[in-house]
N, C-alpha and C positions, 0 to 999 in steps of 0.2 A: 444150762439154758434149753426150755423146750423147742424142740425139734423146727415148728414150724413159726417158729420165733426167730430163727433161725435165717429160715427162708425169707422171710419179711424183712429182717434187717439186708440181704444177699441183694433181695429184690430193689431196699431204697438206694444201694447202690449205684443202681446202673440208671445212667442218666436217661428222662424220660424223656429226650429230644434230639436221644443219638439216632438216626437215620437204621432202619432194619438193613440188611447184605439183599440186594437185589439176588432171588432164586438165580440157580444156576440152570441153564437149558441149552440144550444145539443152537436155536438162533443165536445166541448171545454168544457162543463160544464160535461161531462162525461168521458174525460180526466184525468179532474181536481182528477174528484172521483178515476178513476183507480192510481192515481199518489199516494194520499191521502191513499188508502187502501194498496199498496203495500209498502209504506213508514211508515207510524203508525199505523195502522191495520183498522177491518173494524169499530171499533167507532168513529172512526175518518172523516167515510163520514159522515157528516150534509150538509146538505143547510148553516146552518152558517158559517162551517169551509170554504165551496165551493168558498162562496160569496168573502169572505176574500182573500183565494188564487185569487179569479180571481179580487179583486175590485170593487166589486158589492153590490149592497143590495141583500140578501138571497132571498128577496122577487121577486125580477127579475128573478130569476132563473124555478120560476113555466111559466112563457111564453113558455119556452123550455122543463121542463119534468114538468108532472102530478105530480106525488109526491116521496115519497122516493122507491117506488117498482117500479116505472118506469125509476127513477136513478141507481137501483140496475142493472133492466132488462139490461138497456143500456152496462153498466158495463161490465157485462157477456158477451154479444153481443161487443163490444170490442175487451175483451180479446179472448174470442174465434176467431173470428178474425185474429188474429195472427197465427194461427196453416196453414200451407200449403202444403198442401198433395202433394204427390210424385205422378207422373205422372204411371199408372199400368204399371208393369213390365214383368209379365208373371209367376212369382216366389212369389206364395202368404205368404209363409215366409219370404222372403226379404221383401215383404210390410209391415207387419204385425212389423216385426222387426223395418223401417225406419217409421211407424207412431206411432210406441208406441214410439218410440224416441223422436220427435216429441211433443208429448204430456206432456212427463216429461219434455223437456226443457220450455214447455208453462206456464204447472202448478208449475214448479218451479219457473219461473218470478215473477208467478201472487200466491203463494201460497193460499191466501182467495177466490181466487173465488171456491176451491173444497167446501168450507162453504157455498157460495151463490146457490150451484148449491146442494147441500144434504138439505139447510133448506126454498127451496122457495116451495110456496105451490100454483103452478099454473103453467102449463104445459108450456116448451121453445114453441115458436111460430115463431122465428127468424129464418130464411133460414141460414142465417151468424153461427148462437149458434148453429146449428144442424149439420151442415155443416160434422166437425170431427166424430160427431158417424154416420152419410150416410156413409163415406168412410169406416168406420172399417166395419158397416154392409154390405157394397158390397164385401171387401174382401174375406170375412167369406163366406159368400154366392157363390163366385168364387170359392172358396178354395173346394167345393162341399156338404160342411155342408147343413143339412135341415134347414128349417126356428125357429124352436125351438132350433135343437143346436146352429145356430147360434147369436142367442141371448143368449145364455149362456155363450157360449165361450168369448161374446162382454162383458157382466158382470166381468169373469171370469179373462179376462185381464183388464178393466175397475176397478176392486179392487185392484188388484195388480199394478196397475200404480199409483191408488191415496192412500193407503197404502205407497208403498215404498214411495213416496216424502214426504207424512204426516211424515214418518219415517226420513228424509233425512233432513227438514226444522226443525227440532227439534234435530236431532243432536243424534237420536236413531238409528240409523244404525248401528254403532259400539259398541254405551254401554260407551263404552272409550274412544275413539277416533273419527275420520272424523269430525272433526272441534270441537268437544268439549275438554273440559277443560282437558290440560294435567296433563295425572297423574304419579305416579310414581308405576310402575305393583308390584315392591319387599314390598313397603310397604302398595297397596292395598289388595296382597296376605297373607299378615300377621295378616290384618286383619277380612279375611273371612274365615268364617269355611269348609277347604277342604272338611274335611266328610260328610258334607248336602248338599256342594255346588262343587263335584266333577271336572262336567264338564266346568262349568265355569270358576273353577279354571285354570282346565288343558289349556281351549282353550283361556283365559284373551289374550296372546300375539297375535292372531289371529283377535280376536274381536278388540283389541285396532289398530290394525295394517290394518284393510279391507278398501279396496280402490272401492266406492262409485256406479263407473262405472262400474266397474269388478262386482259388486255384482248383480245390476240392469240388466244386460248382462244374466247374471247366471241362476236368475229369469224367465227370459226373454226365456231363451233357453228350459228352461224346461217345460215353457205351450205349446211353440211350438213344443216340442217334444210329448207333450201328447197330442196335436192337429194335428200331423200328424199321431199319431198313432188311434186316432179315425175315420181320412177320411180314411186311408189306410181298418182299418176294415168296412167300411160301414154303 
């Protein structure tokens, strides 16, 4: 059989409607890693697992990411890129509130990013990853804080937001409510020594019915009020 006939015959055996495989890129690899991290945890983010998700051999990923550390840096950059700063409004307190709410939404969507940020052993150099920090520091400086006070305020707000999201995703905000397993309060009260835990027993109904959004805004308002007092005091 002529060579051209063999080629045409082989082509005829390939379904014309078969979808073409999407080309492998760094972005596809990093997005797959972020999806795995969000759905299955950091331990699921391996080259082998990502390769299976994308239908390729794990070794082929190294053509686009240098190593696991490079992959995790890409995941941080991709997640942080979802942060959408609002334009300056002229009201620094309102700007802080808006940006804090954006941070909370991002971290709630990708809670394991907090672990990556805390455990990294080298500085961030990606503009996209650092931009949220830049936005926060700019607001605080425009509020009239000194360089030192702006950094300390940034750490205070950051610590509050990180800590709150960690409690929120772990169902620790309400202690016995807010997404945690439903509890019979009367039965729980009967199990607890009221003489040793008087306030906990007293406030158990509030702990069981608290609102995560309202609690976050309450804490944020306290921080903003303290910052306002700081700026007014000079």
